[in-house]
PyMOL Python script that loads the backbone (N, CA, C, O; Angstrom):
from pymol import cmd

cmd.read_pdbstr("""\
ATOM      1  N   THR A   1       0.846  -1.187   0.000  1.00  0.00           N
ATOM      2  CA  THR A   1       0.000   0.000   0.000  1.00  0.00           C
ATOM      3  C   THR A   1       0.881   1.237   0.000  1.00  0.00           C
ATOM      4  O   THR A   1       1.891   1.291   0.702  1.00  0.00           O
ATOM      5  N   VAL A   2       0.493   2.233  -0.794  1.00  0.00           N
ATOM      6  CA  VAL A   2       1.240   3.487  -0.895  1.00  0.00           C
ATOM      7  C   VAL A   2       0.304   4.646  -0.588  1.00  0.00           C
ATOM      8  O   VAL A   2      -0.791   4.740  -1.143  1.00  0.00           O
ATOM      9  N   VAL A   3       0.752   5.532   0.307  1.00  0.00           N
ATOM     10  CA  VAL A   3       0.051   6.796   0.563  1.00  0.00           C
ATOM     11  C   VAL A   3       1.014   7.888   0.122  1.00  0.00           C
ATOM     12  O   VAL A   3       2.054   8.094   0.748  1.00  0.00           O
ATOM     13  N   SER A   4       0.672   8.586  -0.952  1.00  0.00           N
ATOM     14  CA  SER A   4       1.578   9.554  -1.573  1.00  0.00           C
ATOM     15  C   SER A   4       1.616  10.892  -0.841  1.00  0.00           C
ATOM     16  O   SER A   4       0.884  11.126   0.122  1.00  0.00           O
ATOM     17  N   GLN A   5       2.489  11.751  -1.331  1.00  0.00           N
ATOM     18  CA  GLN A   5       2.757  13.035  -0.694  1.00  0.00           C
ATOM     19  C   GLN A   5       1.492  13.884  -0.540  1.00  0.00           C
ATOM     20  O   GLN A   5       0.652  13.953  -1.437  1.00  0.00           O
ATOM     21  N   ARG A   6       1.387  14.507   0.595  1.00  0.00           N
ATOM     22  CA  ARG A   6       0.310  15.442   0.968  1.00  0.00           C
ATOM     23  C   ARG A   6      -1.090  14.817   0.925  1.00  0.00           C
ATOM     24  O   ARG A   6      -2.085  15.540   0.886  1.00  0.00           O
ATOM     25  N   ALA A   7      -1.174  13.486   0.934  1.00  0.00           N
ATOM     26  CA  ALA A   7      -2.492  12.846   1.077  1.00  0.00           C
ATOM     27  C   ALA A   7      -2.968  13.078   2.508  1.00  0.00           C
ATOM     28  O   ALA A   7      -2.154  13.200   3.424  1.00  0.00           O
ATOM     29  N   HIS A   8      -4.274  13.139   2.698  1.00  0.00           N
ATOM     30  CA  HIS A   8      -4.846  13.426   4.020  1.00  0.00           C
ATOM     31  C   HIS A   8      -5.812  12.314   4.398  1.00  0.00           C
ATOM     32  O   HIS A   8      -6.808  12.082   3.712  1.00  0.00           O
ATOM     33  N   LEU A   9      -5.509  11.629   5.497  1.00  0.00           N
ATOM     34  CA  LEU A   9      -6.384  10.590   6.027  1.00  0.00           C
ATOM     35  C   LEU A   9      -7.065  11.175   7.259  1.00  0.00           C
ATOM     36  O   LEU A   9      -6.427  11.363   8.295  1.00  0.00           O
ATOM     37  N   CYS A  10      -8.342  11.458   7.148  1.00  0.00           N
ATOM     38  CA  CYS A  10      -9.090  12.149   8.205  1.00  0.00           C
ATOM     39  C   CYS A  10      -9.971  11.139   8.941  1.00  0.00           C
ATOM     40  O   CYS A  10     -11.052  10.797   8.461  1.00  0.00           O
ATOM     41  N   ALA A  11      -9.518  10.660  10.101  1.00  0.00           N
ATOM     42  CA  ALA A  11     -10.202   9.587  10.830  1.00  0.00           C
ATOM     43  C   ALA A  11     -11.114  10.097  11.942  1.00  0.00           C
ATOM     44  O   ALA A  11     -11.436   9.351  12.867  1.00  0.00           O
ATOM     45  N   SER A  12     -11.528  11.340  11.862  1.00  0.00           N
ATOM     46  CA  SER A  12     -12.468  11.873  12.852  1.00  0.00           C
ATOM     47  C   SER A  12     -13.245  13.033  12.247  1.00  0.00           C
ATOM     48  O   SER A  12     -12.895  13.569  11.195  1.00  0.00           O
ATOM     49  N   THR A  13     -14.299  13.396  12.940  1.00  0.00           N
ATOM     50  CA  THR A  13     -15.128  14.524  12.533  1.00  0.00           C
ATOM     51  C   THR A  13     -15.707  15.136  13.805  1.00  0.00           C
ATOM     52  O   THR A  13     -15.318  14.748  14.906  1.00  0.00           O
ATOM     53  N   HIS A  14     -16.609  16.064  13.673  1.00  0.00           N
ATOM     54  CA  HIS A  14     -17.253  16.684  14.832  1.00  0.00           C
ATOM     55  C   HIS A  14     -18.760  16.559  14.700  1.00  0.00           C
ATOM     56  O   HIS A  14     -19.305  16.607  13.597  1.00  0.00           O
ATOM     57  N   ASP A  15     -19.428  16.398  15.835  1.00  0.00           N
ATOM     58  CA  ASP A  15     -20.885  16.288  15.878  1.00  0.00           C
ATOM     59  C   ASP A  15     -21.486  17.686  15.753  1.00  0.00           C
ATOM     60  O   ASP A  15     -21.406  18.481  16.689  1.00  0.00           O
ATOM     61  N   ILE A  16     -22.087  17.989  14.600  1.00  0.00           N
ATOM     62  CA  ILE A  16     -22.627  19.334  14.373  1.00  0.00           C
ATOM     63  C   ILE A  16     -23.864  19.617  15.206  1.00  0.00           C
ATOM     64  O   ILE A  16     -24.280  20.770  15.322  1.00  0.00           O
ATOM     65  N   HIS A  17     -24.468  18.568  15.796  1.00  0.00           N
ATOM     66  CA  HIS A  17     -25.658  18.755  16.626  1.00  0.00           C
ATOM     67  C   HIS A  17     -25.300  19.013  18.088  1.00  0.00           C
ATOM     68  O   HIS A  17     -26.168  19.367  18.886  1.00  0.00           O
ATOM     69  N   ASP A  18     -24.045  18.839  18.438  1.00  0.00           N
ATOM     70  CA  ASP A  18     -23.551  19.079  19.793  1.00  0.00           C
ATOM     71  C   ASP A  18     -23.062  20.525  19.875  1.00  0.00           C
ATOM     72  O   ASP A  18     -22.230  20.931  19.064  1.00  0.00           O
ATOM     73  N   PRO A  19     -23.558  21.316  20.836  1.00  0.00           N
ATOM     74  CA  PRO A  19     -23.126  22.719  20.927  1.00  0.00           C
ATOM     75  C   PRO A  19     -21.626  22.875  21.179  1.00  0.00           C
ATOM     76  O   PRO A  19     -21.072  23.954  20.970  1.00  0.00           O
ATOM     77  N   HIS A  20     -20.960  21.788  21.632  1.00  0.00           N
ATOM     78  CA  HIS A  20     -19.515  21.840  21.883  1.00  0.00           C
ATOM     79  C   HIS A  20     -18.721  21.149  20.772  1.00  0.00           C
ATOM     80  O   HIS A  20     -17.506  20.984  20.881  1.00  0.00           O
ATOM     81  N   PHE A  21     -19.422  20.743  19.694  1.00  0.00           N
ATOM     82  CA  PHE A  21     -18.773  20.075  18.560  1.00  0.00           C
ATOM     83  C   PHE A  21     -17.885  18.913  19.014  1.00  0.00           C
ATOM     84  O   PHE A  21     -16.712  18.838  18.650  1.00  0.00           O
ATOM     85  N   GLN A  22     -18.457  18.012  19.809  1.00  0.00           N
ATOM     86  CA  GLN A  22     -17.728  16.847  20.317  1.00  0.00           C
ATOM     87  C   GLN A  22     -17.050  16.087  19.178  1.00  0.00           C
ATOM     88  O   GLN A  22     -17.633  15.895  18.111  1.00  0.00           O
ATOM     89  N   LEU A  23     -15.814  15.661  19.420  1.00  0.00           N
ATOM     90  CA  LEU A  23     -15.056  14.890  18.443  1.00  0.00           C
ATOM     91  C   LEU A  23     -15.655  13.489  18.302  1.00  0.00           C
ATOM     92  O   LEU A  23     -15.980  12.842  19.298  1.00  0.00           O
ATOM     93  N   VAL A  24     -15.798  13.029  17.060  1.00  0.00           N
ATOM     94  CA  VAL A  24     -16.319  11.696  16.765  1.00  0.00           C
ATOM     95  C   VAL A  24     -15.239  10.939  15.992  1.00  0.00           C
ATOM     96  O   VAL A  24     -14.890  11.312  14.871  1.00  0.00           O
ATOM     97  N   LEU A  25     -14.713   9.873  16.601  1.00  0.00           N
ATOM     98  CA  LEU A  25     -13.664   9.079  15.961  1.00  0.00           C
ATOM     99  C   LEU A  25     -14.288   8.053  15.027  1.00  0.00           C
ATOM    100  O   LEU A  25     -15.190   7.314  15.422  1.00  0.00           O
ATOM    101  N   ARG A  26     -13.805   8.006  13.779  1.00  0.00           N
ATOM    102  CA  ARG A  26     -14.310   7.059  12.771  1.00  0.00           C
ATOM    103  C   ARG A  26     -13.103   6.514  12.009  1.00  0.00           C
ATOM    104  O   ARG A  26     -12.679   7.109  11.018  1.00  0.00           O
ATOM    105  N   PRO A  27     -12.549   5.393  12.460  1.00  0.00           N
ATOM    106  CA  PRO A  27     -11.331   4.841  11.862  1.00  0.00           C
ATOM    107  C   PRO A  27     -11.462   4.558  10.365  1.00  0.00           C
ATOM    108  O   PRO A  27     -12.536   4.235   9.859  1.00  0.00           O
ATOM    109  N   ILE A  28     -10.346   4.692   9.690  1.00  0.00           N
ATOM    110  CA  ILE A  28     -10.225   4.410   8.255  1.00  0.00           C
ATOM    111  C   ILE A  28      -9.523   3.065   8.102  1.00  0.00           C
ATOM    112  O   ILE A  28      -8.612   2.749   8.867  1.00  0.00           O
ATOM    113  N   THR A  29      -9.945   2.269   7.113  1.00  0.00           N
ATOM    114  CA  THR A  29      -9.282   1.006   6.803  1.00  0.00           C
ATOM    115  C   THR A  29      -8.823   1.049   5.350  1.00  0.00           C
ATOM    116  O   THR A  29      -9.623   1.266   4.440  1.00  0.00           O
ATOM    117  N   ILE A  30      -7.521   0.839   5.143  1.00  0.00           N
ATOM    118  CA  ILE A  30      -6.964   0.802   3.791  1.00  0.00           C
ATOM    119  C   ILE A  30      -6.367  -0.584   3.590  1.00  0.00           C
ATOM    120  O   ILE A  30      -5.448  -0.981   4.307  1.00  0.00           O
ATOM    121  N   GLY A  31      -6.889  -1.317   2.616  1.00  0.00           N
ATOM    122  CA  GLY A  31      -6.463  -2.692   2.366  1.00  0.00           C
ATOM    123  C   GLY A  31      -5.068  -2.782   1.772  1.00  0.00           C
ATOM    124  O   GLY A  31      -4.418  -1.769   1.513  1.00  0.00           O
ATOM    125  N   GLY A  32      -4.628  -4.000   1.563  1.00  0.00           N
ATOM    126  CA  GLY A  32      -3.320  -4.248   0.970  1.00  0.00           C
ATOM    127  C   GLY A  32      -3.295  -3.897  -0.509  1.00  0.00           C
ATOM    128  O   GLY A  32      -4.297  -4.050  -1.208  1.00  0.00           O
ATOM    129  N   GLY A  33      -2.150  -3.429  -0.981  1.00  0.00           N
ATOM    130  CA  GLY A  33      -1.978  -3.144  -2.400  1.00  0.00           C
ATOM    131  C   GLY A  33      -2.728  -1.932  -2.905  1.00  0.00           C
ATOM    132  O   GLY A  33      -2.930  -1.789  -4.111  1.00  0.00           O
ATOM    133  N   CYS A  34      -3.149  -1.052  -2.001  1.00  0.00           N
ATOM    134  CA  CYS A  34      -3.869   0.173  -2.397  1.00  0.00           C
ATOM    135  C   CYS A  34      -2.885   1.291  -2.725  1.00  0.00           C
ATOM    136  O   CYS A  34      -1.707   1.234  -2.375  1.00  0.00           O
ATOM    137  N   TRP A  35      -3.406   2.307  -3.407  1.00  0.00           N
ATOM    138  CA  TRP A  35      -2.639   3.526  -3.644  1.00  0.00           C
ATOM    139  C   TRP A  35      -3.557   4.708  -3.396  1.00  0.00           C
ATOM    140  O   TRP A  35      -4.600   4.843  -4.035  1.00  0.00           O
ATOM    141  N   VAL A  36      -3.159   5.570  -2.454  1.00  0.00           N
ATOM    142  CA  VAL A  36      -3.818   6.852  -2.224  1.00  0.00           C
ATOM    143  C   VAL A  36      -2.872   7.880  -2.833  1.00  0.00           C
ATOM    144  O   VAL A  36      -1.815   8.161  -2.268  1.00  0.00           O
ATOM    145  N   ALA A  37      -3.242   8.441  -3.980  1.00  0.00           N
ATOM    146  CA  ALA A  37      -2.339   9.301  -4.748  1.00  0.00           C
ATOM    147  C   ALA A  37      -2.175  10.686  -4.108  1.00  0.00           C
ATOM    148  O   ALA A  37      -2.839  11.016  -3.125  1.00  0.00           O
ATOM    149  N   ALA A  38      -1.283  11.476  -4.687  1.00  0.00           N
ATOM    150  CA  ALA A  38      -0.901  12.778  -4.149  1.00  0.00           C
ATOM    151  C   ALA A  38      -2.101  13.683  -3.879  1.00  0.00           C
ATOM    152  O   ALA A  38      -2.992  13.827  -4.716  1.00  0.00           O
ATOM    153  N   GLU A  39      -2.103  14.280  -2.709  1.00  0.00           N
ATOM    154  CA  GLU A  39      -3.083  15.279  -2.278  1.00  0.00           C
ATOM    155  C   GLU A  39      -4.517  14.761  -2.218  1.00  0.00           C
ATOM    156  O   GLU A  39      -5.459  15.551  -2.169  1.00  0.00           O
ATOM    157  N   ALA A  40      -4.687  13.437  -2.220  1.00  0.00           N
ATOM    158  CA  ALA A  40      -6.033  12.867  -2.097  1.00  0.00           C
ATOM    159  C   ALA A  40      -6.501  12.964  -0.645  1.00  0.00           C
ATOM    160  O   ALA A  40      -5.689  13.076   0.273  1.00  0.00           O
ATOM    161  N   PHE A  41      -7.816  12.919  -0.452  1.00  0.00           N
ATOM    162  CA  PHE A  41      -8.438  13.000   0.871  1.00  0.00           C
ATOM    163  C   PHE A  41      -9.290  11.755   1.085  1.00  0.00           C
ATOM    164  O   PHE A  41     -10.118  11.409   0.242  1.00  0.00           O
ATOM    165  N   VAL A  42      -9.082  11.083   2.215  1.00  0.00           N
ATOM    166  CA  VAL A  42      -9.909   9.939   2.604  1.00  0.00           C
ATOM    167  C   VAL A  42     -10.662  10.341   3.866  1.00  0.00           C
ATOM    168  O   VAL A  42     -10.054  10.659   4.888  1.00  0.00           O
ATOM    169  N   GLY A  43     -11.987  10.325   3.784  1.00  0.00           N
ATOM    170  CA  GLY A  43     -12.824  10.806   4.873  1.00  0.00           C
ATOM    171  C   GLY A  43     -13.017   9.810   5.997  1.00  0.00           C
ATOM    172  O   GLY A  43     -12.648   8.642   5.874  1.00  0.00           O
ATOM    173  N   PRO A  44     -13.601  10.278   7.101  1.00  0.00           N
ATOM    174  CA  PRO A  44     -13.819   9.457   8.284  1.00  0.00           C
ATOM    175  C   PRO A  44     -14.650   8.209   7.993  1.00  0.00           C
ATOM    176  O   PRO A  44     -15.658   8.269   7.289  1.00  0.00           O
ATOM    177  N   GLY A  45     -14.207   7.077   8.547  1.00  0.00           N
ATOM    178  CA  GLY A  45     -14.958   5.837   8.452  1.00  0.00           C
ATOM    179  C   GLY A  45     -14.874   5.110   7.130  1.00  0.00           C
ATOM    180  O   GLY A  45     -15.514   4.072   6.964  1.00  0.00           O
ATOM    181  N   VAL A  46     -14.108   5.618   6.187  1.00  0.00           N
ATOM    182  CA  VAL A  46     -14.025   5.013   4.851  1.00  0.00           C
ATOM    183  C   VAL A  46     -13.193   3.730   4.894  1.00  0.00           C
ATOM    184  O   VAL A  46     -12.209   3.635   5.628  1.00  0.00           O
ATOM    185  N   GLN A  47     -13.607   2.754   4.097  1.00  0.00           N
ATOM    186  CA  GLN A  47     -12.860   1.512   3.920  1.00  0.00           C
ATOM    187  C   GLN A  47     -12.484   1.378   2.450  1.00  0.00           C
ATOM    188  O   GLN A  47     -13.338   1.459   1.567  1.00  0.00           O
ATOM    189  N   MET A  48     -11.191   1.172   2.198  1.00  0.00           N
ATOM    190  CA  MET A  48     -10.710   0.916   0.839  1.00  0.00           C
ATOM    191  C   MET A  48     -10.363  -0.559   0.740  1.00  0.00           C
ATOM    192  O   MET A  48      -9.504  -1.049   1.474  1.00  0.00           O
ATOM    193  N   GLY A  49     -11.031  -1.276  -0.171  1.00  0.00           N
ATOM    194  CA  GLY A  49     -10.755  -2.697  -0.369  1.00  0.00           C
ATOM    195  C   GLY A  49      -9.377  -2.920  -0.967  1.00  0.00           C
ATOM    196  O   GLY A  49      -8.785  -2.006  -1.542  1.00  0.00           O
ATOM    197  N   ASP A  50      -8.874  -4.130  -0.831  1.00  0.00           N
ATOM    198  CA  ASP A  50      -7.551  -4.477  -1.360  1.00  0.00           C
ATOM    199  C   ASP A  50      -7.409  -4.051  -2.819  1.00  0.00           C
ATOM    200  O   ASP A  50      -8.299  -4.284  -3.637  1.00  0.00           O
ATOM    201  N   GLY A  51      -6.277  -3.425  -3.130  1.00  0.00           N
ATOM    202  CA  GLY A  51      -5.964  -3.064  -4.509  1.00  0.00           C
ATOM    203  C   GLY A  51      -6.683  -1.847  -5.061  1.00  0.00           C
ATOM    204  O   GLY A  51      -6.524  -1.528  -6.239  1.00  0.00           O
ATOM    205  N   ALA A  52      -7.470  -1.159  -4.243  1.00  0.00           N
ATOM    206  CA  ALA A  52      -8.173   0.041  -4.724  1.00  0.00           C
ATOM    207  C   ALA A  52      -7.186   1.185  -4.942  1.00  0.00           C
ATOM    208  O   ALA A  52      -6.156   1.268  -4.273  1.00  0.00           O
ATOM    209  N   VAL A  53      -7.514   2.064  -5.887  1.00  0.00           N
ATOM    210  CA  VAL A  53      -6.683   3.227  -6.205  1.00  0.00           C
ATOM    211  C   VAL A  53      -7.539   4.477  -6.104  1.00  0.00           C
ATOM    212  O   VAL A  53      -8.638   4.535  -6.654  1.00  0.00           O
ATOM    213  N   LEU A  54      -7.025   5.483  -5.394  1.00  0.00           N
ATOM    214  CA  LEU A  54      -7.681   6.790  -5.286  1.00  0.00           C
ATOM    215  C   LEU A  54      -6.789   7.805  -5.980  1.00  0.00           C
ATOM    216  O   LEU A  54      -5.651   8.021  -5.562  1.00  0.00           O
ATOM    217  N   GLY A  55      -7.296   8.429  -7.037  1.00  0.00           N
ATOM    218  CA  GLY A  55      -6.512   9.346  -7.858  1.00  0.00           C
ATOM    219  C   GLY A  55      -6.089  10.618  -7.140  1.00  0.00           C
ATOM    220  O   GLY A  55      -6.622  10.965  -6.086  1.00  0.00           O
ATOM    221  N   ALA A  56      -5.127  11.299  -7.728  1.00  0.00           N
ATOM    222  CA  ALA A  56      -4.598  12.541  -7.175  1.00  0.00           C
ATOM    223  C   ALA A  56      -5.706  13.571  -6.966  1.00  0.00           C
ATOM    224  O   ALA A  56      -6.556  13.771  -7.833  1.00  0.00           O
ATOM    225  N   ARG A  57      -5.682  14.215  -5.814  1.00  0.00           N
ATOM    226  CA  ARG A  57      -6.615  15.273  -5.414  1.00  0.00           C
ATOM    227  C   ARG A  57      -8.071  14.824  -5.311  1.00  0.00           C
ATOM    228  O   ARG A  57      -8.965  15.662  -5.203  1.00  0.00           O
ATOM    229  N   ALA A  58      -8.318  13.524  -5.343  1.00  0.00           N
ATOM    230  CA  ALA A  58      -9.683  13.011  -5.181  1.00  0.00           C
ATOM    231  C   ALA A  58     -10.094  13.108  -3.716  1.00  0.00           C
ATOM    232  O   ALA A  58      -9.243  13.178  -2.830  1.00  0.00           O
ATOM    233  N   ALA A  59     -11.395  13.111  -3.468  1.00  0.00           N
ATOM    234  CA  ALA A  59     -11.940  13.155  -2.106  1.00  0.00           C
ATOM    235  C   ALA A  59     -12.910  11.991  -1.943  1.00  0.00           C
ATOM    236  O   ALA A  59     -14.004  11.997  -2.507  1.00  0.00           O
ATOM    237  N   LEU A  60     -12.498  10.990  -1.164  1.00  0.00           N
ATOM    238  CA  LEU A  60     -13.277   9.763  -0.992  1.00  0.00           C
ATOM    239  C   LEU A  60     -14.062   9.824   0.315  1.00  0.00           C
ATOM    240  O   LEU A  60     -13.480   9.890   1.398  1.00  0.00           O
ATOM    241  N   PHE A  61     -15.394   9.802   0.202  1.00  0.00           N
ATOM    242  CA  PHE A  61     -16.266   9.869   1.371  1.00  0.00           C
ATOM    243  C   PHE A  61     -17.054   8.584   1.582  1.00  0.00           C
ATOM    244  O   PHE A  61     -17.631   8.390   2.652  1.00  0.00           O
ATOM    245  N   ASP A  62     -17.091   7.695   0.579  1.00  0.00           N
ATOM    246  CA  ASP A  62     -17.775   6.407   0.663  1.00  0.00           C
ATOM    247  C   ASP A  62     -16.749   5.298   0.465  1.00  0.00           C
ATOM    248  O   ASP A  62     -15.642   5.552  -0.009  1.00  0.00           O
ATOM    249  N   ASN A  63     -17.106   4.092   0.822  1.00  0.00           N
ATOM    250  CA  ASN A  63     -16.183   2.965   0.690  1.00  0.00           C
ATOM    251  C   ASN A  63     -15.795   2.722  -0.767  1.00  0.00           C
ATOM    252  O   ASN A  63     -16.575   2.963  -1.688  1.00  0.00           O
ATOM    253  N   ALA A  64     -14.564   2.236  -0.946  1.00  0.00           N
ATOM    254  CA  ALA A  64     -14.048   1.898  -2.274  1.00  0.00           C
ATOM    255  C   ALA A  64     -13.943   0.381  -2.383  1.00  0.00           C
ATOM    256  O   ALA A  64     -13.362  -0.269  -1.514  1.00  0.00           O
ATOM    257  N   GLU A  65     -14.503  -0.179  -3.446  1.00  0.00           N
ATOM    258  CA  GLU A  65     -14.459  -1.624  -3.661  1.00  0.00           C
ATOM    259  C   GLU A  65     -13.043  -2.081  -3.982  1.00  0.00           C
ATOM    260  O   GLU A  65     -12.245  -1.327  -4.540  1.00  0.00           O
ATOM    261  N   ALA A  66     -12.743  -3.318  -3.623  1.00  0.00           N
ATOM    262  CA  ALA A  66     -11.444  -3.907  -3.940  1.00  0.00           C
ATOM    263  C   ALA A  66     -11.197  -3.832  -5.443  1.00  0.00           C
ATOM    264  O   ALA A  66     -12.083  -4.133  -6.243  1.00  0.00           O
ATOM    265  N   GLY A  67      -9.975  -3.423  -5.820  1.00  0.00           N
ATOM    266  CA  GLY A  67      -9.591  -3.396  -7.226  1.00  0.00           C
ATOM    267  C   GLY A  67     -10.216  -2.301  -8.055  1.00  0.00           C
ATOM    268  O   GLY A  67     -10.093  -2.319  -9.280  1.00  0.00           O
ATOM    269  N   GLY A  68     -10.881  -1.348  -7.432  1.00  0.00           N
ATOM    270  CA  GLY A  68     -11.507  -0.257  -8.171  1.00  0.00           C
ATOM    271  C   GLY A  68     -10.616   0.968  -8.262  1.00  0.00           C
ATOM    272  O   GLY A  68      -9.787   1.209  -7.384  1.00  0.00           O
ATOM    273  N   VAL A  69     -10.790   1.740  -9.325  1.00  0.00           N
ATOM    274  CA  VAL A  69     -10.084   3.013  -9.504  1.00  0.00           C
ATOM    275  C   VAL A  69     -11.110   4.122  -9.302  1.00  0.00           C
ATOM    276  O   VAL A  69     -12.163   4.125  -9.940  1.00  0.00           O
ATOM    277  N   TYR A  70     -10.798   5.067  -8.409  1.00  0.00           N
ATOM    278  CA  TYR A  70     -11.701   6.151  -8.038  1.00  0.00           C
ATOM    279  C   TYR A  70     -11.012   7.489  -8.248  1.00  0.00           C
ATOM    280  O   TYR A  70      -9.808   7.621  -8.024  1.00  0.00           O
ATOM    281  N   SER A  71     -11.788   8.486  -8.683  1.00  0.00           N
ATOM    282  CA  SER A  71     -11.236   9.835  -8.829  1.00  0.00           C
ATOM    283  C   SER A  71     -12.366  10.842  -8.738  1.00  0.00           C
ATOM    284  O   SER A  71     -13.544  10.487  -8.786  1.00  0.00           O
ATOM    285  N   GLY A  72     -11.981  12.121  -8.604  1.00  0.00           N
ATOM    286  CA  GLY A  72     -12.954  13.209  -8.551  1.00  0.00           C
ATOM    287  C   GLY A  72     -13.269  13.652  -7.137  1.00  0.00           C
ATOM    288  O   GLY A  72     -12.783  13.087  -6.157  1.00  0.00           O
ATOM    289  N   ASN A  73     -14.110  14.697  -7.061  1.00  0.00           N
ATOM    290  CA  ASN A  73     -14.555  15.238  -5.777  1.00  0.00           C
ATOM    291  C   ASN A  73     -16.039  15.550  -5.870  1.00  0.00           C
ATOM    292  O   ASN A  73     -16.425  16.564  -6.451  1.00  0.00           O
ATOM    293  N   PRO A  74     -16.880  14.683  -5.301  1.00  0.00           N
ATOM    294  CA  PRO A  74     -16.505  13.481  -4.552  1.00  0.00           C
ATOM    295  C   PRO A  74     -16.031  12.370  -5.489  1.00  0.00           C
ATOM    296  O   PRO A  74     -16.436  12.298  -6.650  1.00  0.00           O
ATOM    297  N   ALA A  75     -15.172  11.515  -4.963  1.00  0.00           N
ATOM    298  CA  ALA A  75     -14.633  10.416  -5.767  1.00  0.00           C
ATOM    299  C   ALA A  75     -15.731   9.433  -6.137  1.00  0.00           C
ATOM    300  O   ALA A  75     -16.592   9.099  -5.324  1.00  0.00           O
ATOM    301  N   ILE A  76     -15.681   8.978  -7.385  1.00  0.00           N
ATOM    302  CA  ILE A  76     -16.609   7.955  -7.861  1.00  0.00           C
ATOM    303  C   ILE A  76     -15.808   6.853  -8.548  1.00  0.00           C
ATOM    304  O   ILE A  76     -14.673   7.063  -8.977  1.00  0.00           O
ATOM    305  N   PHE A  77     -16.421   5.676  -8.644  1.00  0.00           N
ATOM    306  CA  PHE A  77     -15.801   4.547  -9.326  1.00  0.00           C
ATOM    307  C   PHE A  77     -15.661   4.881 -10.805  1.00  0.00           C
ATOM    308  O   PHE A  77     -16.620   5.314 -11.444  1.00  0.00           O
ATOM    309  N   ARG A  78     -14.469   4.678 -11.344  1.00  0.00           N
ATOM    310  CA  ARG A  78     -14.222   4.943 -12.766  1.00  0.00           C
ATOM    311  C   ARG A  78     -14.092   3.665 -13.581  1.00  0.00           C
ATOM    312  O   ARG A  78     -14.653   3.559 -14.672  1.00  0.00           O
ATOM    313  N   LYS A  79     -13.345   2.687 -13.047  1.00  0.00           N
ATOM    314  CA  LYS A  79     -13.113   1.443 -13.786  1.00  0.00           C
ATOM    315  C   LYS A  79     -12.423   0.446 -12.864  1.00  0.00           C
ATOM    316  O   LYS A  79     -11.908   0.820 -11.810  1.00  0.00           O
ATOM    317  N   PRO A  80     -12.412  -0.839 -13.267  1.00  0.00           N
ATOM    318  CA  PRO A  80     -11.617  -1.809 -12.515  1.00  0.00           C
ATOM    319  C   PRO A  80     -10.130  -1.543 -12.759  1.00  0.00           C
ATOM    320  O   PRO A  80      -9.746  -1.076 -13.832  1.00  0.00           O
ATOM    321  N   ARG A  81      -9.316  -1.836 -11.782  1.00  0.00           N
ATOM    322  CA  ARG A  81      -7.883  -1.571 -11.888  1.00  0.00           C
ATOM    323  C   ARG A  81      -7.225  -2.377 -13.004  1.00  0.00           C
ATOM    324  O   ARG A  81      -6.387  -1.830 -13.721  1.00  0.00           O
ATOM    325  N   GLY A  82      -7.564  -3.629 -13.178  1.00  0.00           N
ATOM    326  CA  GLY A  82      -7.010  -4.428 -14.271  1.00  0.00           C
ATOM    327  C   GLY A  82      -5.511  -4.620 -14.188  1.00  0.00           C
ATOM    328  O   GLY A  82      -4.776  -4.123 -15.041  1.00  0.00           O
ATOM    329  N   LEU A  83      -5.043  -5.334 -13.173  1.00  0.00           N
ATOM    330  CA  LEU A  83      -3.608  -5.569 -13.001  1.00  0.00           C
ATOM    331  C   LEU A  83      -3.045  -6.439 -14.118  1.00  0.00           C
ATOM    332  O   LEU A  83      -3.701  -7.372 -14.580  1.00  0.00           O
ATOM    333  N   ARG A  84      -1.818  -6.124 -14.550  1.00  0.00           N
ATOM    334  CA  ARG A  84      -1.111  -6.962 -15.521  1.00  0.00           C
ATOM    335  C   ARG A  84      -0.624  -8.226 -14.818  1.00  0.00           C
ATOM    336  O   ARG A  84      -0.339  -8.205 -13.620  1.00  0.00           O
ATOM    337  N   ALA A  85      -0.532  -9.300 -15.549  1.00  0.00           N
ATOM    338  CA  ALA A  85       0.016 -10.541 -15.000  1.00  0.00           C
ATOM    339  C   ALA A  85       1.510 -10.361 -14.755  1.00  0.00           C
ATOM    340  O   ALA A  85       2.201  -9.714 -15.542  1.00  0.00           O
ATOM    341  N   GLU A  86       2.000 -10.933 -13.663  1.00  0.00           N
ATOM    342  CA  GLU A  86       3.436 -10.856 -13.376  1.00  0.00           C
ATOM    343  C   GLU A  86       4.199 -11.747 -14.336  1.00  0.00           C
ATOM    344  O   GLU A  86       3.734 -12.825 -14.707  1.00  0.00           O
ATOM    345  N   VAL A  87       5.385 -11.282 -14.738  1.00  0.00           N
ATOM    346  CA  VAL A  87       6.217 -12.048 -15.672  1.00  0.00           C
ATOM    347  C   VAL A  87       7.316 -12.738 -14.908  1.00  0.00           C
ATOM    348  O   VAL A  87       8.135 -13.440 -15.503  1.00  0.00           O
TER     349      VAL A  87
END
""", "prot")
cmd.dss("prot")
cmd.show_as("cartoon", "prot")
cmd.util.cbc("prot")
cmd.orient("prot")
């Protein structure tokens, strides 16, 4: 798994209904063989399945399926990763 430069993994948020904005912890799970590209954002509670890719400057707020390529803000599924066979 690779997390590139200036990527942001945000594993908490604040309760907007609480007058004191209580901190709410929501762990992130990033599977094996993933890539979170440069300056991408992964939001609280998100799970990235094995081999998922999040493109540069994308913002992921929902779970990413294993082997999927995601990009945009908000990030959406673009295509299957399609790994080459090892030689």
